[in-house]
C-alpha positions as CSV (number, residue, x, y, z in Angstrom):
1,M,-13.1,23.3,-0.5
2,I,-11.7,26.6,-2.0
3,T,-14.4,29.3,-2.4
4,N,-14.6,31.7,-5.3
5,A,-13.4,34.5,-3.1
6,E,-10.3,32.6,-2.1
7,L,-9.6,31.8,-5.8
8,I,-10.0,35.5,-6.7
9,S,-7.6,36.5,-3.9
10,I,-5.0,34.0,-5.1
11,F,-5.0,35.3,-8.7
12,E,-5.1,39.0,-7.6
13,F,-2.2,38.5,-5.2
14,K,0.7,40.9,-6.1
15,P,3.7,40.4,-3.9
16,T,5.8,43.4,-2.8
17,L,9.5,43.7,-3.2
18,S,10.0,43.0,0.5
19,Q,7.9,39.8,0.2
20,M,9.9,38.7,-2.9
21,Y,13.1,39.2,-1.0
22,S,11.8,37.2,2.0
23,W,11.1,34.4,-0.5
24,T,14.3,34.5,-2.4
25,A,16.7,35.0,0.5
26,P,16.2,31.5,2.0
27,F,16.5,30.0,-1.6
28,A,19.7,31.9,-2.2
29,Q,21.1,30.5,1.0
30,V,20.2,26.9,0.1
31,I,21.6,27.3,-3.4
32,R,24.9,28.7,-2.1
33,E,25.2,25.6,0.0
34,D,24.0,23.1,-2.6
35,I,25.2,24.5,-6.0
36,G,28.5,22.6,-5.9
37,R,26.9,19.3,-5.3
38,I,24.1,19.9,-7.8
39,A,26.6,21.1,-10.5
40,W,29.1,18.2,-9.9
41,N,26.4,15.5,-9.9
42,S,24.9,17.0,-13.0
43,F,28.3,16.9,-14.7
44,L,28.8,13.2,-13.8
45,A,25.3,12.5,-15.2
46,L,26.0,14.2,-18.5
47,V,29.3,12.4,-19.1
48,P,27.7,9.1,-20.2
49,L,25.2,11.0,-22.3
50,T,28.1,12.8,-24.1
51,L,30.0,9.5,-24.5
52,S,26.8,7.9,-26.0
53,F,26.9,10.6,-28.8
54,F,30.3,9.5,-29.9
55,L,30.0,5.8,-29.2
56,F,26.5,4.9,-30.3
57,Y,24.4,7.5,-31.9
58,K,24.3,11.3,-32.2
59,P,20.9,12.9,-32.5
60,R,20.4,15.2,-35.5
61,S,19.7,18.3,-33.4
62,R,22.8,20.3,-33.1
63,L,21.1,22.4,-30.5
64,F,20.5,19.4,-28.3
65,C,24.1,18.1,-28.7
66,W,25.8,21.5,-28.3
67,G,23.5,22.3,-25.4
68,T,24.6,19.1,-23.7
69,Y,28.2,20.0,-24.2
70,L,27.7,23.5,-22.8
71,L,25.9,22.1,-19.7
72,L,28.7,19.5,-19.3
73,V,31.4,22.1,-19.3
74,L,29.5,24.6,-17.1
75,S,28.5,22.0,-14.5
76,F,32.2,20.8,-14.4
77,S,33.5,24.4,-14.0
78,I,31.1,25.2,-11.1
79,G,31.3,21.7,-9.5
80,I,35.0,21.4,-9.5
81,K,35.4,24.7,-7.8
82,K,32.5,24.5,-5.3
83,Y,32.3,20.8,-4.5
84,N,35.8,19.4,-5.1
85,N,37.9,22.3,-3.8
86,G,41.0,20.2,-2.9
87,N,44.7,20.1,-3.5
88,F,44.4,20.6,-7.3
89,L,42.7,24.0,-6.9
90,E,45.0,25.0,-4.0
91,A,48.0,24.2,-6.1
92,L,46.7,26.4,-9.0
93,E,46.0,29.2,-6.6
94,R,49.6,29.0,-5.3
95,I,51.0,29.0,-8.8
96,F,49.0,31.9,-10.1
97,L,48.8,33.8,-6.8
98,S,45.3,34.9,-7.2
99,L,41.7,33.6,-7.4
100,W,41.2,35.5,-10.6
101,G,44.1,33.6,-12.2
102,V,42.4,30.4,-11.3
103,R,39.1,31.6,-12.7
104,A,40.7,32.7,-15.9
105,I,42.2,29.2,-16.2
106,F,38.8,27.6,-15.8
107,I,37.2,30.0,-18.3
108,G,39.9,29.1,-20.8
109,I,39.5,25.4,-20.1
110,A,35.7,25.7,-20.5
111,L,35.8,27.6,-23.7
112,S,38.5,25.2,-25.1
113,A,36.5,22.2,-24.1
114,I,33.3,23.5,-25.8
115,V,35.2,24.2,-29.0
116,M,36.9,20.8,-29.0
117,L,33.6,19.0,-28.4
118,I,31.9,20.9,-31.2
119,I,34.9,20.1,-33.6
120,I,34.8,16.4,-32.7
121,D,31.0,16.4,-33.0
122,R,31.1,17.8,-36.5
123,R,33.8,15.4,-37.7
124,L,32.3,12.2,-36.3
125,R,29.7,10.6,-38.5
126,D,27.5,7.6,-38.2
127,P,29.1,5.1,-35.7
128,R,28.6,2.3,-38.2
129,A,31.3,3.8,-40.3
130,R,33.8,3.8,-37.5
131,S,36.0,0.9,-36.7
132,Q,35.7,-0.4,-33.1
133,S,39.2,0.5,-32.1
134,I,40.8,0.2,-28.7
135,I,39.7,3.8,-28.1
136,W,36.0,2.8,-28.7
137,W,36.3,0.0,-26.2
138,I,37.9,2.3,-23.6
139,G,35.0,4.7,-24.2
140,L,32.5,1.9,-23.7
141,F,34.2,0.9,-20.5
142,L,34.1,4.5,-19.2
143,F,30.4,4.7,-20.3
144,V,29.4,1.6,-18.2
145,V,31.5,2.7,-15.2
146,I,30.2,6.3,-15.1
147,L,26.6,5.5,-16.2
148,P,25.3,4.9,-12.6
149,N,26.0,8.5,-11.8
150,A,23.0,9.5,-14.0
151,P,20.2,7.6,-12.1
152,Y,22.1,8.2,-8.9
153,I,20.7,11.7,-9.0
154,L,17.2,10.3,-8.1
155,T,18.5,9.6,-4.6
156,D,19.4,13.3,-4.2
157,I,15.7,13.7,-3.2
158,I,17.0,13.4,0.3
159,H,18.7,16.7,-0.1
160,F,15.4,18.2,-1.2
161,Y,13.9,17.1,2.1
162,E,16.8,18.7,4.0
163,A,16.4,21.9,2.1
164,V,12.6,22.0,2.7
165,R,13.1,21.5,6.4
166,T,15.2,24.6,6.7
167,I,12.7,26.9,4.9
168,E,9.5,28.1,6.5
169,S,8.0,29.9,3.5
170,A,5.7,27.8,1.4
171,W,6.1,30.3,-1.5
172,T,9.9,29.8,-1.4
173,I,9.5,26.1,-1.5
174,T,6.8,26.2,-4.3
175,L,8.4,28.8,-6.6
176,F,12.1,28.1,-6.2
177,I,13.1,24.9,-4.4
178,V,10.7,22.5,-6.1
179,P,11.5,23.7,-9.7
180,T,15.2,23.6,-9.0
181,Y,15.1,20.0,-7.8
182,I,12.7,19.0,-10.6
183,I,15.2,20.3,-13.2
184,F,18.2,18.8,-11.4
185,I,16.7,15.4,-11.0
186,G,15.2,15.5,-14.5
187,V,18.6,16.3,-16.1
188,G,20.2,13.3,-14.4
189,W,17.3,10.9,-15.1
190,F,16.8,11.8,-18.8
191,A,20.6,11.8,-19.4
192,Y,20.3,8.1,-18.4
193,V,17.2,7.5,-20.7
194,F,18.8,9.2,-23.7
195,S,22.0,7.3,-23.2
196,L,20.2,4.0,-23.3
197,V,18.1,5.0,-26.2
198,N,21.2,5.9,-28.1
199,L,22.6,2.5,-27.3
200,G,19.4,0.9,-28.5
201,I,19.7,2.7,-31.9
202,Y,23.3,1.5,-32.2
203,F,22.1,-2.1,-31.5
204,S,19.4,-1.7,-34.1
205,K,21.7,-0.3,-36.8
206,N,24.1,-3.3,-36.2
207,Y,21.3,-5.9,-36.2
208,L,21.6,-6.7,-32.5
209,D,18.0,-5.9,-31.5
210,R,17.5,-9.2,-29.8
211,Y,20.2,-8.4,-27.3
212,M,18.9,-5.0,-26.3
213,N,16.5,-6.1,-23.6
214,I,19.4,-8.0,-22.0
215,A,21.7,-5.0,-22.3
216,E,19.1,-2.7,-20.7
217,L,18.4,-5.0,-17.8
218,S,22.1,-5.5,-17.3
219,L,22.7,-1.8,-17.2
220,H,19.8,-1.3,-14.8
221,A,21.4,-3.9,-12.5
222,I,24.8,-2.3,-12.7
223,C,23.3,1.1,-11.9
224,S,21.4,-0.4,-8.9
225,I,24.7,-1.8,-7.5
226,G,26.5,1.5,-8.3
227,I,23.8,3.6,-6.6
228,F,24.1,1.4,-3.4
229,I,27.9,1.7,-3.5
230,G,27.7,5.4,-3.9
231,R,24.9,6.3,-1.5
232,F,25.7,3.8,1.3
233,L,29.4,2.9,0.9
234,R,30.3,6.4,-0.3
235,F,32.6,5.2,-3.1
236,N,32.7,7.0,-6.5
237,S,33.3,5.9,-10.0
238,W,36.9,7.0,-9.8
239,S,37.5,4.9,-6.7
240,L,38.4,2.1,-9.1
241,V,41.5,4.1,-9.9
242,T,42.2,6.2,-6.7
243,Q,41.4,3.5,-4.1
244,P,41.5,0.2,-5.9
245,K,42.7,-1.9,-3.0
246,L,40.2,-0.5,-0.5
247,F,37.4,-0.7,-3.2
248,I,38.1,-4.4,-4.0
249,S,38.6,-5.4,-0.3
250,T,35.5,-3.7,1.0
251,L,33.0,-4.3,-1.8
252,P,32.4,-8.1,-1.6
253,G,31.5,-8.2,2.1
254,E,29.3,-5.0,1.9
255,L,27.2,-6.2,-1.0
256,I,26.2,-9.5,0.7
257,G,23.3,-9.4,3.1
258,K,19.6,-8.9,3.3
259,F,19.7,-5.1,3.5
260,P,22.0,-4.5,0.5
261,L,20.2,-7.0,-1.7
262,L,16.8,-5.6,-0.7
263,V,18.0,-2.0,-1.5
264,M,19.5,-3.0,-4.8
265,L,16.4,-5.0,-5.8
266,L,14.1,-2.1,-5.0
267,T,16.4,0.3,-6.8
268,F,16.5,-2.0,-9.9
269,C,12.6,-2.2,-9.9
270,I,12.3,1.6,-9.7
271,I,14.9,2.2,-12.4
272,A,13.3,-0.4,-14.7
273,M,9.8,0.9,-14.3
274,L,10.7,4.6,-14.7
275,Y,12.8,3.7,-17.8
276,A,9.9,1.7,-19.3
277,L,7.7,4.7,-18.9
278,C,10.1,7.3,-20.2
279,K,11.8,5.4,-23.1
280,P,8.8,5.6,-25.5
281,L,8.6,9.4,-24.9
282,V,12.3,9.9,-25.7
283,A,12.5,7.4,-28.6
284,K,9.5,8.9,-30.3
285,S,10.7,12.5,-29.9
286,S,11.7,14.7,-32.8
287,L,15.4,14.1,-32.0
288,Y,15.1,10.5,-33.3
289,R,13.0,11.1,-36.4
290,E,14.8,10.2,-39.6
C-alpha cells in the first residue's frame, strides 16, 4: 500500500542531469544494437499496408497515407544499412569510395521513393475503377507473401526480454525501453489490421462480403505458418526467390509434427483474437468515414 508521503515524493521527484544520463546511456546502447532489426522489421510490416492502399482501398487521410510512405522509406533506409549490411552496400562503398557517397545515394533514393509514392498515390483513384491487370495480380501475390511480416513483429517481444535483462535501472526500462517496444510492436500489428480492413472494404465494394470471413481466416492461417517459418526455421519472405530449392525441400518435413502444429495453432488463435478485438476500432475510425 503506497502512503500519501510516498505519492508526494514520486510527484515531486526531479531527476538531475547525471541521473538522466544514467537512465539514457543504457537505452542508447540497446538502441544502437537493435535499431537495425527494429527498422528492417518495421519496413517489412509496412510493405503490405502500402500495397493495400494501391490494391484494395486508400484511406482519405493524406496525412495517414503519406506518413506511412515516409515511415516505409525511413525504415528501409535505416534497416538496409544497419541490419542488412552485406555485399550490396560493400559494392556501393567500393564504387563511391566513401561512406558519405553511400549515404548520399540512400538519401537520394529515399527522397525519390517518397516523391514517387506520393505521385502514384495522387494518380490512383478508387480500385473499383481499375482493371485487375497482371500487375494487380502480381501485387496481390506480393501482398500475401509479405503479409506475415506484420504480425511477425509480435514475436519480437523476446528481444524486449533480452533488452530488459541487460538493464538494471527501472526508470530506463519504464521511460524508454517499454515505450519503444510498444510503438514498434504496435506499428507492425496495426499495419496488419489496417491491411485486412482495406481488403474488407475492397470485398464490400465488389459485393464479396460473404467471402471476407473466409479470406480473413485464411490470411490468419497463412501468417501463422509464415511466423513459424520465420521464427523457428529462419526463412524470410524472399527465400522463395533466393533459396527456392532449400525452401521447398526443407519446408514439408519441418511443418509436420506435434510441435509445429501446436505452435501454429496457438499463433493462429492469438492473431484471430487480437484481430477480432482491434478490427472494430480501426474500421470505425475517422479514416474510414465516408
